[in-house]
Each structure stands twice: as C-alpha cells, then as structure tokens.
C-alpha positions in Angstrom: -27.1 26.7 30.4 -26.5 23.1 31.4 -26.8 24.0 35.1 -30.1 25.7 34.5 -31.5 22.8 32.5 -30.3 20.3 35.1 -31.9 22.4 37.9 -35.2 22.5 36.0 -35.2 18.8 35.4 -34.3 18.1 39.1 -37.2 20.3 40.2 -39.6 18.5 37.9 -38.4 15.1 39.2 -38.7 16.2 42.8 -42.2 17.5 42.3 -43.3 14.3 40.6 -42.1 12.3 43.6 -44.0 14.3 46.1 -47.7 13.9 47.1 -50.1 16.3 45.4 -50.4 18.7 48.4 -46.7 18.6 49.0 -45.9 19.2 45.3 -48.1 22.2 45.3 -46.3 23.7 48.4 -42.9 22.9 46.7 -43.9 24.7 43.6 -45.0 27.7 45.6 -41.7 27.7 47.3 -39.8 27.7 44.0 -42.0 30.5 42.7 -41.2 32.5 45.8 -37.5 32.0 45.4 -37.7 33.1 41.7 -39.1 36.5 42.7 -37.3 36.9 46.1 -35.5 40.1 46.8 -34.0 40.4 50.3 -35.1 43.3 52.4 -32.4 42.7 55.0 -30.0 45.5 56.0 -26.5 45.3 54.8 -24.3 43.7 57.4 -21.3 41.6 58.2 -22.1 38.2 59.8 -20.2 35.9 62.1 -21.4 32.7 63.6 -20.1 31.0 66.8 -21.2 29.0 69.8 -21.1 30.0 73.5 -21.4 27.8 76.6 -21.8 24.1 76.6 -19.7 21.1 77.5 -18.6 17.6 76.4 -21.0 14.9 77.5 -21.1 11.1 76.9 -24.3 9.7 75.6 -25.0 6.6 77.7 -27.1 5.1 74.9 -24.2 5.0 72.5 -21.2 5.5 74.7 -20.0 8.3 72.5 -19.1 11.8 73.4 -20.9 14.9 72.1 -20.9 18.6 72.8 -24.2 19.8 74.4 -25.9 22.8 76.0 -24.1 25.2 73.6 -26.0 28.3 72.2 -25.7 29.1 68.5 -25.0 32.8 68.1 -25.1 35.1 65.1 -23.3 38.3 65.3 -24.6 40.9 62.8 -22.6 44.1 62.4 -24.0 47.0 60.3 -21.8 47.6 57.2 -21.7 51.3 58.0 -20.4 50.5 61.4 -21.7 50.4 65.0 -22.9 53.8 66.3 -24.4 52.7 69.6 -22.5 51.5 72.7 -24.7 48.6 73.8 -25.4 45.5 71.6 -28.9 44.0 71.3 -29.2 40.3 72.2 -32.4 38.7 70.9 -34.2 35.7 72.5 -36.8 33.9 70.3 -40.0 32.5 71.7 -40.9 28.8 72.3 -41.0 26.6 69.2 -39.0 29.2 67.2 -35.3 29.9 66.4 -33.2 33.1 66.1 -34.2 33.3 62.5 -37.6 34.7 63.6 -36.0 38.2 64.0 -34.5 38.4 60.5 -37.5 39.2 58.3 -41.2 38.8 58.3 -43.0 35.9 56.6 -44.2 38.3 53.9 -40.6 39.4 53.3 -40.5 42.7 54.9 -37.7 43.9 57.2 -37.6 42.3 60.6 -36.4 43.8 63.8 -32.8 42.7 63.2 -32.6 44.7 60.0 -34.4 47.7 61.6 -31.7 48.0 64.3 -28.8 47.2 62.0 -30.0 50.2 59.8 -29.8 52.3 63.0 -26.2 51.3 63.9 -26.7 48.6 66.5 -24.7 45.4 66.9 -27.2 42.6 66.8 -26.9 39.1 68.3 -29.4 36.4 67.5 -29.3 33.2 69.5 -30.9 29.7 69.3 -31.4 28.6 72.9 -29.7 25.4 73.8 -31.0 22.2 72.3 -33.2 24.2 69.8 -32.6 24.9 66.2 -28.9 25.1 65.4 -27.9 24.5 69.0 -27.3 20.7 69.1 -28.6 18.2 71.7 -28.2 14.6 72.7 -30.4 12.3 70.7 -32.0 11.2 74.0 -33.0 14.7 75.0 -36.8 14.7 75.5 -38.6 17.3 73.3 -42.1 18.6 73.0 -44.0 18.5 69.7 -44.2 21.6 67.6 -47.4 23.7 68.0 -50.2 22.3 65.8 -51.6 24.4 63.0 -54.9 24.7 64.8 -53.3 26.2 67.9 -51.2 28.6 65.8 -54.2 29.9 64.0 -56.4 30.2 67.1 -53.9 31.9 69.4 -51.5 33.7 67.2 -52.1 34.4 63.5 -55.9 34.5 63.3 -57.4 34.8 66.8 -60.1 37.2 65.4 -61.7 34.1 63.7 -62.0 32.4 67.1 -63.5 35.1 69.3 -64.6 32.5 71.9 -60.9 32.1 72.9 -60.7 35.5 74.6 -62.8 38.6 74.1 -60.0 40.9 72.8 -59.2 38.4 70.0 -61.8 40.1 67.7 -59.6 43.2 67.6 -56.8 41.5 65.8 -56.1 42.8 62.3 -52.4 43.2 61.9 -51.3 39.8 60.6 -50.2 40.0 57.0 -52.7 37.7 55.2 -55.5 35.6 56.5 -53.5 33.8 59.1 -54.9 30.5 58.1 -53.3 27.4 56.5 -53.3 27.7 52.8 -52.5 31.4 52.8 -49.0 31.8 51.4 -47.9 34.0 54.3 -49.0 31.6 56.9 -47.5 28.7 54.9 -44.2 30.6 54.8 -44.3 31.2 58.6 -45.6 28.0 60.0 -42.6 25.7 59.0 -40.4 27.9 61.2 -42.1 26.3 64.3 -39.9 23.6 65.9 -39.7 21.5 69.0 -38.5 22.7 72.4 -36.9 20.7 75.3 -39.1 19.2 78.0 -36.6 19.8 80.9 -37.1 23.5 81.5 -34.7 23.7 84.5 -31.7 22.2 82.5 -32.6 24.5 79.6 -32.7 27.6 81.7 -29.4 26.9 83.5 -27.6 26.1 80.2 -28.8 29.2 78.5 -28.1 31.5 81.5 -24.5 30.2 81.7 -23.9 30.5 78.0 -25.3 34.1 77.6 -23.5 35.3 80.7 -20.3 34.2 79.0 -21.4 35.9 75.8 -22.0 39.2 77.6 -18.6 39.1 79.2 -17.2 39.1 75.7 -19.4 41.7 74.1 -20.1 44.0 77.1 -23.3 45.4 78.6 -26.2 44.7 76.3 -30.0 45.0 76.0 -31.8 41.7 76.2 -34.8 41.6 73.9 -37.2 38.6 74.3 -40.4 37.3 73.0 -42.8 35.0 74.8 -41.1 31.8 76.2 -37.7 33.5 75.5 -38.6 36.0 78.3 -37.6 33.4 80.9 -34.0 33.8 80.2 -33.4 37.5 80.8 -34.7 37.2 84.4 -32.1 34.5 85.1 -29.3 36.3 83.2 -30.0 39.5 85.1 -30.0 37.6 88.3 -26.6 35.9 87.6 -24.7 38.6 85.7 -26.6 41.9 86.0 -23.5 44.1 85.6 -23.6 43.0 81.9 -27.3 43.7 81.4 -28.1 47.2 80.2 -31.8 46.6 80.2 -34.5 44.0 79.6 -37.1 44.6 76.8 -39.9 42.0 77.0 -42.3 41.5 74.1 -45.1 39.8 76.1 -42.5 37.7 78.0 -43.5 34.1 78.9 -46.8 34.0 80.9 -48.2 34.4 84.4 -46.2 33.7 87.6 -46.4 30.1 88.9 -48.9 29.0 86.2 -49.2 28.8 82.4 -52.3 30.5 81.1 -51.6 30.5 77.4 -54.2 27.8 76.5 -56.8 29.4 78.8 -56.4 26.7 81.5 -54.1 27.4 84.5 -51.3 24.8 84.7 -48.9 24.9 87.6 -45.2 25.6 86.6 -42.3 27.8 87.4 -41.9 27.2 91.2 -39.7 30.3 91.5 -42.5 32.5 90.2 -40.9 33.7 87.1 -38.7 30.7 86.3 -38.2 27.0 86.9 -34.5 27.4 87.8 -33.6 29.1 91.1 -33.7 32.9 91.4 -32.1 35.0 94.1 -34.7 36.1 96.6 -34.3 38.1 99.8 -34.9 36.5 102.2 -33.5 33.4 100.3 -35.7 30.7 98.8 -34.3 27.2 99.4 -37.4 25.2 98.9 -39.9 27.2 96.8 -42.8 24.9 97.8 -42.2 26.0 101.4 -40.4 29.4 101.2 -42.4 31.0 98.4 -46.1 30.7 99.2 -48.5 32.4 96.8 -52.1 33.2 96.7 -54.7 33.8 94.0 -55.6 37.5 93.6 -58.4 39.0 91.6 -61.6 37.7 89.9 -60.8 35.4 87.0 -62.5 36.4 83.8 -61.8 35.5 80.1 -60.6 39.1 79.5 -58.7 39.6 82.7 -57.2 36.6 84.4 -56.6 36.3 88.1 -53.0 36.2 89.3 -50.8 34.2 91.6 -48.8 36.7 93.8 -46.7 36.1 96.9 -48.2 35.9 100.3 -47.2 39.1 102.1 -44.7 40.1 103.3 -43.3 39.5 99.8 -39.7 38.4 99.2 -37.6 40.7 97.0 -35.7 40.1 93.8 -32.6 42.3 94.6 -30.6 41.5 91.4 -33.5 42.2 89.0 -34.2 45.4 90.8 -30.8 46.7 89.5 -31.8 46.5 85.9 -34.2 48.7 83.8 -37.1 46.6 82.6 -39.7 47.4 79.9 -42.6 45.1 78.9 -45.2 45.8 76.2 -48.5 44.0 75.5 -50.5 44.2 72.3 -54.1 45.1 72.2 -55.4 41.8 70.6 -52.9 39.3 72.0 -54.0 36.6 74.4 -51.3 38.2 76.7 -53.6 41.2 77.2 -55.6 38.9 79.5 -52.7 38.1 81.9 -49.5 40.1 81.4 -50.6 42.3 84.3 -49.9 39.4 86.6 -46.2 39.3 85.7 -46.0 43.1 86.2 -47.7 42.9 89.5 -45.4 40.1 90.6 -42.2 42.1 89.7 -43.4 45.2 91.4 -44.4 43.2 94.5 -40.8 41.9 94.6 -39.4 45.4 94.6 -38.6 45.5 90.8 -39.3 48.7 88.9 -40.9 47.9 85.5 -42.4 50.0 82.8 -45.5 48.3 81.3 -46.7 49.7 78.0 -50.1 48.8 76.5 -49.6 49.4 72.7 -53.1 50.8 72.4 -52.2 53.6 74.8 -49.6 54.9 72.3 -51.9 54.6 69.3 -50.8 51.1 68.1 -53.8 48.9 67.5 -54.8 45.4 66.4 -51.7 43.4 67.1 -51.5 39.9 68.3 -48.7 37.9 70.1 -46.4 38.0 67.1 -46.4 41.8 66.8 -42.7 42.0 65.8 -43.5 40.4 62.4 -47.0 41.9 61.8 -47.8 44.6 59.4 -46.8 47.5 61.7 -43.7 45.7 63.1 -41.3 48.6 62.4 -43.6 51.1 64.1 -43.3 49.0 67.2 -39.5 48.7 66.7 -39.3 52.5 66.7 -41.0 52.5 70.1 -38.4 50.1 71.4 -35.5 52.2 70.1 -36.7 55.2 72.0 -36.4 53.2 75.2 -32.9 51.9 74.2 -31.7 55.5 73.6 -33.0 56.5 77.0 -31.1 53.7 78.8 -28.0 53.2 76.7 -24.5 53.8 78.2 -23.7 57.5 78.2 -20.6 58.4 76.3 
C-alpha cells in the first residue's frame, strides 16, 4: 500500500514540475501503462555485444569501447524449429526496438517469427541506441515531426510530395502529432552517425563475427539498414542465407528520399568499398555512371553504370528479395536499386505489394495495420530458401 501511495505522489509531483504540454503527454503515458498488456510472443532473451574495440578519446585522454553492436537474441519458448536465424537491421534514426511491437501495441515482426519457431536477433547498429560511441562522434539530428508526417506516417495528407502518397491508408491512427499512436511512435526516432563509411565498416565487421557464431542467417533490413546486408554479403557471404529488404536504403549514387537528388554512396549501393569485377580502386574514376530514364515525381530517373557494367560477384551468390509498398515514397525510386543490382549480375526478386493484393502501405509497412499479412509473405520466401535438412 505504501509503495502504491508513494508512486502516486511521485507521479503527481513529476506532473506538477512539467510544462503543461509535457505533463499531458506524461499522463497519457501513465494511462497507457495502466492498461498495457504485452502482445509479444513468449521467448527467452539474451543480450550481448559483438565487434568493437578499445579506443582512447583524445578530448579526455580516457579509453572507451567503441564500434560495438548491441544484440538481442530472442529464442521462442517452445524451441527453435527452423535452421536459419533471422537478423534484423533497423532503419535510420531507429533502434532494434522497432521490430518488437507496433506503436498501437500489436505484435511486431519479431513476435510473428518467434511464434513460428525462428531464432530472432535484433541489433542496434554501432553508435546508435544501446551501441555506445565516443562523446565526440558527430551525429545527425533526429527526423523532425514535420518530415515524419509528410514522408512516413501521413503522406496522404501531403499529396504534393509524390503522386502515390494519396493511396496511403494503413497507418494506425491519423499519423499526425497529437494522435496517441503517433505520439507513441515518434519518440523512438533517434540520431545517427554522420560518418557513413566508418559506420558501415564497423557494422559489417561486427555482424560477420555474429554470423560466425550463429550460422547462416537471413538478413532482414528496413530503409537505411539495407546498406549493411550488401556489405555483409560481400565480406562473409557463406554465412548469409538470404537478404530480405523492406525498401532498402534509396537509389544508387544519390539520395532521393526528400525528393531532391543528393550525391552519396560512391560505390553505388554503399559508401564503404564493395568488391567489383573488374576491381574498383577509385570509384570516382573506376565506377562511372549515367542518368537513365525520364525523371518524374511518380517514377524517378536512375543512376546506372556506364556499360560495360562491372559485376558484384559476391552479392551474386546470395538470394535477394526486395519489396516495395504501394503508397511509400520508395515506390518512386526502388526500381533504380533493382536495375543496378541486375546490371551488376545480381539476381533479385522485386515484389510490389499491390501485385499480391496488399494495398495502401507506406514506408513503415512492418508496423502498419496489415503488418502480419506482410510478415506472412516474408515467411514464404524464408521457407523456400532455408537450409534443407
């Protein structure tokens, strides 16, 4: 009784000390906790770190551990029934928690696959979330509310952004600030490192060491997280059972997410070096590219290699599946990544969700209202490509 009274008093004091708008959000959070019932699958959980090294911070002359990757191992309580684990990579400005449940407290993809007997690994890429970094590591700001609403949670309310935006109807709630579901989701957005090359090298090294421990696995990625499977498959493809990309990253050589092409990723798919045949030593010289197609708001032009195209021999050894949602901004440019891979000799299955009767999804389809319908589509592919017993 005393504990409950103290907790109530502390909550009232905390609310009184907050600004009015913050106090309102705080109370909503407490109300949510009072009615919360977890929808997660029963599992055993273990936490550890992979990769990384000791490094001295020149600003303080003290030694820290950096470049490690926080990893959660989730094992279904009823046991593992599939031979290949699933390793999940979150998108930019997120953490591995994004796979656990949806912002309106439905089962996320982690629970879906735990229920079906898969070992699940969730990572926070290095320097992000629970993966520590030096205090001097440059970081970007988190995505502003206005950008999140326009491009991800409520694009249908901004049809001038891209034509397909008006088809979006799968986000649970209004997708706008002040809606309790948006307010539950938006705080999960965090900063990401500025140095993409260092980040990609660190994550690749760490995950290759993880795969050596757990065996050949499927790599499942969303958005910015889609960079890492390309590099991992390039460096340790014998441990990659397949790559499953949920609208991975953006277009080769340029970022198109904001509608304006900004040069990036000199190796086409990545900032860090990839293995090409013939080799690429200086991408500015050895990997020339040319604009292909007419650029329109609904179908962006692409940067492809100048022929004869160099090949990506290590990626060609790995099964690859990419899907794109009907109302996502990625529907305007995902074809560029697919064309680039195929030009480089890589077989890839590209699935438009609308072609299999799944409509209205945006870029965060894996947490939208029909997220488990899409997870079932993914499972079919895993079953087709898993290790035969």
